[in-house]
Structures are given as structure tokens and as C-alpha cells.
C-alpha positions as CSV (number, residue, x, y, z in Angstrom):
1,M,36.6,-31.2,49.2
2,G,37.4,-28.5,51.7
3,N,40.7,-27.6,53.2
4,M,42.7,-30.4,54.7
5,K,44.7,-31.0,57.8
6,L,47.9,-32.9,57.3
7,T,50.8,-34.1,59.3
8,L,54.2,-33.7,57.6
9,K,57.2,-35.8,58.7
10,I,60.1,-33.9,57.1
11,W,63.8,-34.7,57.1
12,R,65.8,-31.9,58.8
13,Q,69.6,-31.8,58.6
14,N,71.7,-28.7,59.1
15,G,74.5,-29.7,56.8
16,P,76.2,-32.6,54.9
17,N,78.3,-33.6,58.0
18,D,75.4,-33.2,60.5
19,Q,73.1,-36.0,61.7
20,G,69.6,-35.5,60.5
21,K,66.2,-36.6,61.8
22,M,62.5,-36.7,60.8
23,V,60.5,-33.8,62.4
24,S,56.7,-33.7,62.5
25,Y,54.8,-30.6,61.5
26,P,51.0,-30.1,61.5
27,V,49.7,-28.2,58.5
28,N,46.2,-26.8,58.4
29,N,44.0,-25.2,55.7
30,V,45.7,-27.0,52.8
31,S,43.7,-26.5,49.6
32,E,43.5,-29.4,47.2
33,D,44.4,-26.9,44.5
34,M,47.8,-26.2,46.0
35,S,50.9,-27.7,44.5
36,F,53.1,-29.6,46.9
37,L,55.7,-26.9,46.9
38,E,53.0,-24.2,47.6
39,M,52.0,-26.3,50.6
40,L,55.6,-26.3,51.8
41,D,55.6,-22.5,51.2
42,V,52.7,-22.2,53.6
43,L,54.5,-24.3,56.2
44,N,57.7,-22.3,55.8
45,D,55.8,-19.0,56.2
46,D,54.3,-20.3,59.4
47,L,57.7,-21.4,60.7
48,V,59.3,-18.0,59.9
49,R,56.4,-16.2,61.8
50,K,57.2,-18.4,64.8
51,G,60.9,-17.5,64.5
52,E,61.9,-21.0,63.5
53,D,64.3,-22.1,60.7
54,P,62.4,-22.7,57.4
55,I,62.8,-26.0,55.5
56,A,65.3,-25.8,52.7
57,F,64.3,-27.4,49.5
58,D,65.2,-26.9,45.8
59,H,62.9,-25.3,43.3
60,D,63.0,-22.8,40.4
61,C,60.6,-22.8,37.5
62,R,57.8,-24.8,39.1
63,E,56.6,-25.8,35.7
64,G,58.3,-29.3,35.4
65,I,61.1,-28.0,33.2
66,C,64.2,-27.1,35.2
67,G,64.6,-30.3,37.2
68,S,65.4,-28.5,40.5
69,C,62.6,-29.8,42.7
70,S,63.6,-33.2,44.1
71,L,61.6,-34.6,47.0
72,F,61.1,-38.2,48.0
73,I,57.5,-38.3,49.1
74,N,56.0,-41.3,50.8
75,G,58.7,-43.5,49.4
76,E,58.4,-42.3,45.8
77,A,60.5,-39.9,43.8
78,H,58.4,-36.8,43.1
79,G,55.5,-38.5,45.1
80,P,52.4,-40.3,43.9
81,G,51.5,-39.9,40.2
82,R,53.5,-40.6,37.1
83,L,55.2,-38.3,34.5
84,I,55.2,-35.4,36.9
85,T,57.8,-33.5,38.9
86,T,57.3,-32.5,42.6
87,C,56.2,-29.0,41.5
88,Q,53.5,-30.6,39.4
89,L,52.1,-32.7,42.2
90,H,48.9,-31.3,43.6
91,M,47.5,-31.8,47.1
92,R,44.3,-33.4,45.6
93,K,46.5,-36.6,45.5
94,F,46.2,-36.7,49.3
95,K,43.4,-37.0,51.8
96,D,42.4,-35.0,54.9
97,G,44.3,-36.4,57.9
98,D,47.1,-38.0,55.9
99,T,50.6,-38.2,57.2
100,I,53.1,-37.5,54.5
101,H,56.8,-38.4,54.7
102,V,59.2,-36.0,52.9
103,E,62.8,-36.8,52.4
104,P,65.7,-35.7,50.1
105,W,67.2,-37.8,47.3
106,R,69.2,-40.5,49.0
107,A,72.5,-41.3,47.2
108,E,76.2,-41.1,48.1
109,A,76.8,-39.0,45.0
110,F,74.0,-36.5,46.1
111,P,75.1,-35.3,49.5
112,V,72.6,-33.3,51.5
113,I,73.3,-29.6,51.6
114,K,70.5,-28.8,54.1
115,D,67.2,-30.5,54.9
116,L,65.7,-31.5,51.6
117,A,68.2,-29.8,49.3
118,V,71.0,-32.0,47.9
119,N,74.1,-31.3,45.8
120,R,73.6,-32.7,42.3
121,S,76.8,-31.2,40.8
122,A,77.9,-34.7,40.0
123,F,75.5,-34.5,37.1
124,D,77.2,-31.3,35.9
125,R,80.6,-33.0,35.9
126,I,79.3,-35.9,33.9
127,Q,77.7,-33.6,31.4
128,A,81.0,-31.6,31.2
129,A,82.9,-34.8,30.5
130,G,81.3,-35.3,27.1
131,G,77.7,-34.1,26.9
132,F,78.3,-31.6,24.1
133,V,78.9,-31.3,20.4
134,T,81.8,-29.5,18.7
135,V,80.2,-28.8,15.4
136,N,79.2,-25.2,14.7
137,T,75.6,-24.6,15.8
138,S,75.7,-20.8,16.1
139,G,76.0,-18.9,12.8
140,N,76.7,-20.0,9.3
141,L,74.7,-23.2,9.4
142,V,73.8,-25.5,6.6
143,D,70.1,-25.9,6.1
144,G,69.0,-28.6,8.5
145,N,67.1,-30.3,5.7
146,A,70.4,-30.9,3.8
147,V,71.1,-33.9,6.1
148,P,68.0,-36.1,6.2
149,I,67.5,-37.9,9.5
150,P,65.1,-40.8,9.8
151,K,61.9,-39.8,11.7
152,D,62.3,-42.6,14.2
153,D,65.8,-41.5,15.0
154,A,64.8,-37.9,15.4
155,D,61.9,-38.9,17.7
156,K,64.1,-41.1,19.9
157,A,66.8,-38.3,20.1
158,F,64.1,-35.8,21.1
159,D,62.7,-38.2,23.8
160,A,66.2,-38.6,25.2
161,A,66.7,-34.8,25.2
162,T,63.7,-34.3,27.4
163,C,65.8,-35.4,30.4
164,I,65.8,-32.5,32.9
165,G,68.5,-34.0,35.1
166,C,66.3,-34.0,38.2
167,G,67.9,-37.2,39.6
168,A,64.7,-39.1,40.3
169,C,66.3,-42.1,38.5
170,V,69.2,-42.1,41.0
171,A,66.9,-41.6,44.0
172,T,64.6,-44.4,43.2
173,C,67.2,-46.9,42.1
174,V,68.2,-49.5,44.8
175,N,71.8,-49.1,43.6
176,S,71.7,-45.3,43.2
177,S,72.6,-45.7,39.5
178,A,72.8,-42.8,37.2
179,M,72.6,-45.0,34.0
180,L,69.3,-43.5,32.8
181,F,70.6,-40.0,33.1
182,V,73.9,-40.7,31.3
183,A,72.2,-42.8,28.7
184,A,69.8,-40.1,27.9
185,K,72.6,-37.6,27.4
186,V,74.6,-40.0,25.3
187,S,71.6,-41.2,23.3
188,Q,70.4,-37.7,22.2
189,F,73.7,-37.2,20.4
190,A,74.4,-40.8,19.3
191,L,71.2,-40.8,17.1
192,L,72.1,-37.5,15.3
193,P,74.8,-36.7,12.8
194,Q,75.9,-33.7,14.9
195,G,76.9,-36.1,17.7
196,K,79.0,-38.4,15.5
197,P,82.5,-36.7,15.5
198,E,83.1,-37.3,19.2
199,A,80.7,-40.2,19.8
200,K,83.4,-42.6,21.0
201,R,85.1,-40.1,23.3
202,R,81.8,-39.0,24.7
203,V,80.4,-42.3,25.9
204,L,83.8,-43.4,27.3
205,A,84.3,-40.1,29.1
206,M,80.8,-39.8,30.5
207,V,80.7,-43.4,31.8
208,E,84.1,-43.0,33.4
209,Q,83.0,-39.8,35.1
210,M,79.8,-41.4,36.3
211,D,81.9,-44.2,38.0
212,K,84.2,-41.6,39.5
213,E,81.2,-39.8,41.1
214,G,80.3,-43.0,43.0
215,F,77.0,-43.9,41.4
216,G,76.0,-47.6,41.6
217,N,75.6,-50.1,38.8
218,C,72.4,-50.7,36.8
219,S,70.7,-54.0,37.6
220,N,67.8,-53.4,35.2
221,T,65.0,-53.3,37.8
222,G,63.3,-50.6,35.7
223,A,62.4,-48.4,38.6
224,C,64.1,-45.4,37.0
225,E,61.9,-45.5,33.9
226,V,58.8,-45.7,36.1
227,E,59.7,-42.7,38.3
228,C,61.2,-40.6,35.5
229,P,59.0,-37.5,35.1
230,K,59.7,-37.5,31.4
231,G,59.2,-41.2,30.9
232,I,62.6,-41.8,29.4
233,S,62.9,-45.4,28.3
234,L,65.4,-48.1,29.3
235,E,66.1,-48.5,25.6
236,H,68.5,-45.6,26.0
237,I,70.5,-47.6,28.5
238,A,70.8,-50.4,26.0
239,R,71.9,-48.0,23.3
240,M,74.5,-46.5,25.6
241,N,75.8,-50.0,26.4
242,R,76.2,-50.7,22.7
243,E,77.9,-47.4,22.1
244,Y,80.3,-48.1,25.1
245,L,81.2,-51.6,23.9
246,A,81.8,-50.3,20.3
247,A,84.0,-47.4,21.6
248,S,85.9,-49.7,23.9
249,V,87.0,-52.1,21.2
250,T,87.7,-49.5,18.6
251,K,89.4,-46.7,20.7
252,E,90.8,-43.8,18.7
């Protein structure tokens, strides 16, 4: 396949209190080997050369690790494809002549900063509320093998810990629920001995903070698991619910 000509319809918004709109941009000479973000770089370079304001969007590592990239592409979080972030999406997923709609994450708890960039600091406040351990993990440590952990528990904890906090679960949920994110953070500690000392306080505090941030409730549609770039399972939500119930009836 040669280079493609595409039409991008991109959400432009100057700030959180400004009214936004979709703006069309033609993009030529798009290689199928480009990543989606590289294609946006080409468009921005063209806009700057014309003296126009470039499109603001979040990005950092561009390796599917940091969770910064956050685009809603043709009605899907991170675009077509599964188990990938926006930066791992390549233009070979599209065809010459396609029209591509690009929007920011849509959630009350994720206000738009500018254009496609949103403020996800709500996740940081949820994490700060309880997503940590107090045991000493930096120095005179006991050999890890001294506390045997069942392989299944270790695997599930690792799976939960792969959450990169991108917010795709929130963006794709009809209720803008952050349950999968919070459940992953609770689960990764709930399954390990290091997370036991503050387990009750953790789940109560993180769920309380999630509610304060204005995220919606979970209605078990499963869209979050489908769109999660790390494939984090709904099982973690069930585990968090059990942890929350147990902590609620046996408060310290």
C-alpha cells in the first residue's frame, strides 16, 4: 500500500470552560507504517508551518507503558484494535480516503485542558488515598522467598499491576465509571502479604475518593475490560467489591 490521504475530524477546544467543536483537516502522504501519534505530529508540523495553532494531545513514552496517550478514535478508546494504546496504533488499520474522528476522553471527572488533552489528576488523588504500602521495601528486606505466595495469587496481582492508568476504562464506560482502575490498584495489594496491613483502610479510602471525584457507578457492561490496553479483567472489580464489603462490616 502506498501513502494515504485521510480526512481527520478533530475536537478543538481552547480550554475547560470554552465551547469546543469538530474541525476537519486533510492529511496527505500518510504512511501505513506511521503510528497514529506520528500522523498527528505530521499534521501539527503542517499547522505550525501555516501559522495555525497545533493540536494539543497527551503523549510521553510512545511505547504503551506510561498511559499518557488518550484518544477516542472513531468511537473507540485508543481506536481500532485490542490490547494496544493510542501510541501503538498504526495507520495500517485505516484505508486510503478514510475519515477519522478523534476526540478526547469524555468524562466529568476528566475535564478538557485543551483540544484532546484532559486532566486525569482524579486518578492521582484516588491513588494517593490508599494505593500504597507502608511496609519497608527499600533497604533491609527479608528474602522474598521467606513468605511463600501461591502462584495464582502472584499472577493475578501482577496482572492487576499492569494497569497504566490511561483512563480508557472511564472513557468507554457509559457511566464514566472508574471501577476497573480502582479495582486494579486495590487488587494488586489485596492479593499480596505486603498489602495486608492497611487493606481495609485502603479499599474504603480509595472507593470514597473515587465517588468524590464524580465517577459513575459500574453496571457490569464489560466495555472497560474490552477496551483496556492491558486486558485487565472484571474479576478485579468483583474482588474489590468483596474487599469493600468485608472492610465495611469490620471497620477498625
